[in-house]
C-alpha positions as CSV (number, residue, x, y, z in Angstrom):
1,X,64.6,154.0,117.3
2,X,65.4,157.4,115.8
3,X,69.1,156.9,116.5
4,X,69.1,153.6,114.6
5,X,67.4,155.2,111.6
6,X,69.9,158.1,111.6
7,X,72.8,155.6,111.8
8,X,71.4,153.5,109.0
9,X,70.7,156.7,106.9
10,X,74.2,157.9,107.5
11,X,75.9,154.6,106.4
12,X,73.5,153.8,103.5
13,X,75.8,155.3,100.8
14,X,78.7,153.1,102.1
15,X,76.5,150.0,102.2
16,X,75.2,150.8,98.7
17,X,78.8,151.1,97.4
18,X,79.7,147.8,99.0
19,X,76.7,146.1,97.5
20,X,77.5,147.5,94.1
21,X,81.2,147.0,94.0
22,X,81.7,143.6,95.7
23,X,79.8,141.6,93.2
24,X,81.7,143.2,90.3
25,X,85.0,142.4,92.0
26,X,84.0,138.8,92.6
27,X,83.0,138.4,88.9
28,X,86.2,140.1,87.6
29,X,88.5,137.2,88.7
30,X,86.5,134.4,86.9
31,X,86.0,136.6,83.9
32,X,89.8,137.3,83.8
33,X,90.5,133.5,84.1
34,X,88.0,132.8,81.2
35,X,90.0,135.2,79.0
36,X,93.3,133.6,80.1
37,X,91.8,130.2,79.4
38,X,90.9,131.3,75.9
39,X,94.4,132.7,75.3
40,X,96.5,130.0,77.0
41,X,94.5,126.9,76.1
42,X,91.4,127.0,74.0
43,X,92.8,129.1,71.2
44,X,95.3,126.4,70.4
45,X,92.7,123.6,70.8
46,X,90.4,125.4,68.4
47,X,93.2,126.1,65.9
48,X,94.2,122.4,65.9
49,X,90.5,121.4,66.1
50,X,91.0,119.5,69.4
51,X,87.6,118.7,70.9
52,X,88.0,120.2,74.3
53,X,84.4,119.6,75.4
54,X,84.7,115.9,74.5
55,X,87.9,115.6,76.5
56,X,86.2,117.2,79.5
57,X,83.3,114.8,79.2
58,X,85.7,111.8,79.2
59,X,87.3,113.1,82.4
60,X,83.8,113.6,83.9
61,X,82.7,110.1,83.0
62,X,85.8,108.4,84.3
63,X,86.4,110.4,87.5
64,X,83.2,112.3,88.2
65,X,84.8,114.2,91.1
66,X,85.9,117.7,90.2
67,X,88.8,117.3,92.7
68,X,90.0,114.2,91.0
69,X,89.5,115.7,87.5
70,X,91.7,118.7,88.6
71,X,94.4,116.4,89.9
72,X,94.4,114.3,86.7
73,X,94.5,117.3,84.3
74,X,97.2,119.0,86.4
75,X,99.3,115.8,86.4
76,X,98.8,115.3,82.7
77,X,99.7,118.9,81.8
78,X,102.9,118.7,83.8
79,X,104.0,115.4,82.4
80,X,102.0,114.6,79.2
81,X,102.2,111.1,77.8
82,X,99.9,108.8,75.9
83,X,99.7,106.5,78.9
84,X,98.6,109.3,81.3
85,X,96.1,110.9,78.9
86,X,92.4,110.4,79.2
87,X,92.2,110.0,75.4
88,X,92.8,106.6,73.7
89,X,96.1,106.1,71.9
90,X,94.5,106.4,68.4
91,X,93.6,110.0,69.3
92,X,97.3,110.9,69.1
93,X,97.4,109.8,65.5
94,X,95.3,112.7,64.6
95,X,96.2,115.2,67.4
96,X,99.6,116.1,68.7
97,X,100.7,115.2,72.2
98,X,100.7,118.2,74.4
99,X,104.1,119.6,75.4
100,X,104.7,119.9,79.2
101,X,103.4,123.2,80.5
102,X,105.7,126.1,81.5
103,X,103.0,127.7,83.7
104,X,103.6,127.9,87.5
105,X,101.5,125.6,89.6
106,X,99.1,128.3,90.9
107,X,98.4,129.7,87.5
108,X,97.9,126.2,86.1
109,X,95.4,125.4,88.9
110,X,93.4,128.6,88.2
111,X,93.3,127.8,84.5
112,X,92.2,124.2,85.1
113,X,89.4,125.5,87.4
114,X,88.4,127.9,84.6
115,X,88.4,125.0,82.1
116,X,86.2,122.9,84.4
117,X,83.8,125.8,85.0
118,X,83.7,126.5,81.2
119,X,82.7,122.9,80.3
120,X,81.0,121.7,83.4
121,X,77.4,120.6,83.2
122,X,76.4,122.0,86.7
123,X,75.2,125.3,85.3
124,X,73.7,123.8,82.2
125,X,71.3,121.4,83.7
126,X,67.7,122.6,83.5
127,X,64.9,120.9,85.4
128,X,61.6,121.4,83.7
129,X,58.6,121.0,85.9
130,X,55.4,119.8,84.5
131,X,52.3,121.8,85.1
132,X,49.5,119.7,86.5
133,X,46.3,120.8,84.7
């Protein structure tokens, strides 16, 4: 038993470093994608007053599956048209049709995932339990 305690004591600084550094590393990628999403997509949407949250809700209501939403957004961004848009035709009387993206597929997929994570309702649903008195 003493040998196990000595081994654990000897490796505890290493374990502590792993426990401290790994979560920060895991959070860095999504945080970086959020910044990229803001620069690559949302800044323009905000400047043109395009309602991104409403657009996401339309995707969610029509397709419900995140995988399908990703595919539809990906397809639209590569080949935008009024007929492939989730938005009704009158929307484009007020807002411009998006130009085809120049981002590579992997980058575009990561930004779409960040977009979905930013607007998705999963993390925003709160279940309030009633106290029985």
